[in-house]
N, C-alpha and C positions, 0 to 999 in steps of 0.2 A: 262483407258486408254489402253492404249499397248503401247509398247514399235517402237517406228512412226519417217520415215525419209522421209522427204520433200522435193519440192524447188518451190520457185513460180515462177522457168520459164518457169513453163511448168506444165498442169494437167496431174496427174497420165493418161499410157494410149493414151499421144495425140503428141506429134511432138517437137523434139528439136528444138528450135533456132536454125540460121543456123548460130551466132556468135559464138557457145557453139560446131559446129559439125569443119569437116574442108574446108566444104566449106565454113564458114566464117571465126573469127578469130581465132576458134579453143580453146575456154577458159575456164575453168573449169565454172559449176552456185555454185549458192547458193546454200545452202542443208543447212536441221536444220533435227534436232529431237529433241525426247524428251519422259518425261519416260524412263529415264536409268535404268534397273534396280537395286537393288543393289545389292552389293557387288561385281560389274564392279570394273575392276580392269586399264582395259584401249581395245579400242574404235580397230574395223579395218574393211576400208571400203574397198571393189572394184568393177570395172564398169565393165559390160560384154554383149559381143553379145552373146547369143547362136543360133543365125544367121547365124551367119560367112561360107563360105562356108568350107573352113577348120578346121572346130571344134569353138568350144565358144574358142572368142580371146576375149584378156584382153585389156582395155583402159584407167585401173588409177591402182591400189594398194594404199593408205592409212593406216600408218601402230600405232599405239603406243599416237592414239591420247585418249587425260586427259577427264576421267569418267563424268567431270561434262561440260566440252565442253557441247552447243547447232549447234551447226555447223562448214561447212568450207565456209569464203565469198568465191563471185565468182574471181573467175580472182587465184588460188593458184597458186603464186613461181614453173619456173618450176628449183625446186633443193630440191634436198634427205632430210636434212634438213629443219623442217619445224619448224617456232618460237616458237609454240605450243610444243613444243616435242616431236611432229608427226614426223614418217620417208618416206620421197614415195619411192615406188619401179618401175622399168621398165616395162611396159607395154608391150604388142606386136607387137609393132614398135620399138621395142628396145631402145623405148625413156624413158628418167626419167617423172616421172608426170603424167600428166593429155593427154591422145588423145580422142578427140573426134569421137562423131561416122562417119565412113568413107565407108560407106556400099556399093557392086559393084551396078553401073549405069542401072535404073533401080528396083530394089530388097527393098522392107521396112526391115528396121529389127530392134528384137526389142531392148535394154538395159534396165538391169537393173541395179542398184545400190542397191551391200547388204552389211549391215549398220551389223558387227558385235560386241553385250556387251562380256567382256571377262573379264575372269577371271585372268588374268597375262599379264605380260607384256611382248608385243614377245622380243627376240633377237635382237637385231640391221640390222643384215644381214640373216631375216631367212623367210623374205618376198620375196625376186628379180624381179620374180614371180611367178605366181598361182596357179600354180603344191608346189613350196614350201609355198605358204599365207595359202592354206589347207591345206595344214601338217603341217604347224607352231600352226592351230586352232584346231587339233582334242585334244578330253577331255577336253578343256580350254573353250566352246560356253556356255553361260547365257543367249539370244536368241537374235535371228536374224529378225531385218525388212530390209523392200524389199521398191521399187519405181521404173516405169517402167516408159520408155520414147520410141518412135518410129523418126527411121529417113530413107526418101529415096532421093534419088538425082534425 
């Protein structure tokens, strides 16, 4: 088995349920992962839409997840610091935490959850946006796992 991320909310490549989108309640889905690589000090997660009209749009950043964690429960609170020690950054809506899929009307977009196993914890203010997030990962990625869903309004 390899490092893996999944959700029970929808099958890989299939449609996000409305409750996890801006058309519904905009709730973060349950995520699970396994086979975290040896030597992992922390995990970092980003949810992105590469099909957004202005370029890749970031919907969620969570970092410094404990290496012994096996996922995130559904409906993560909108707060910077989580109980498990993880930190949420800002999404491209300009808000903290999860912002669900919300493509322009009539367009189907792809949304990628990307989970990174890292050799270190990230400094607390290192990943407040996608550019900072990716810059802080440079040279520290052990392995990456990915899961994709789609959504159309």
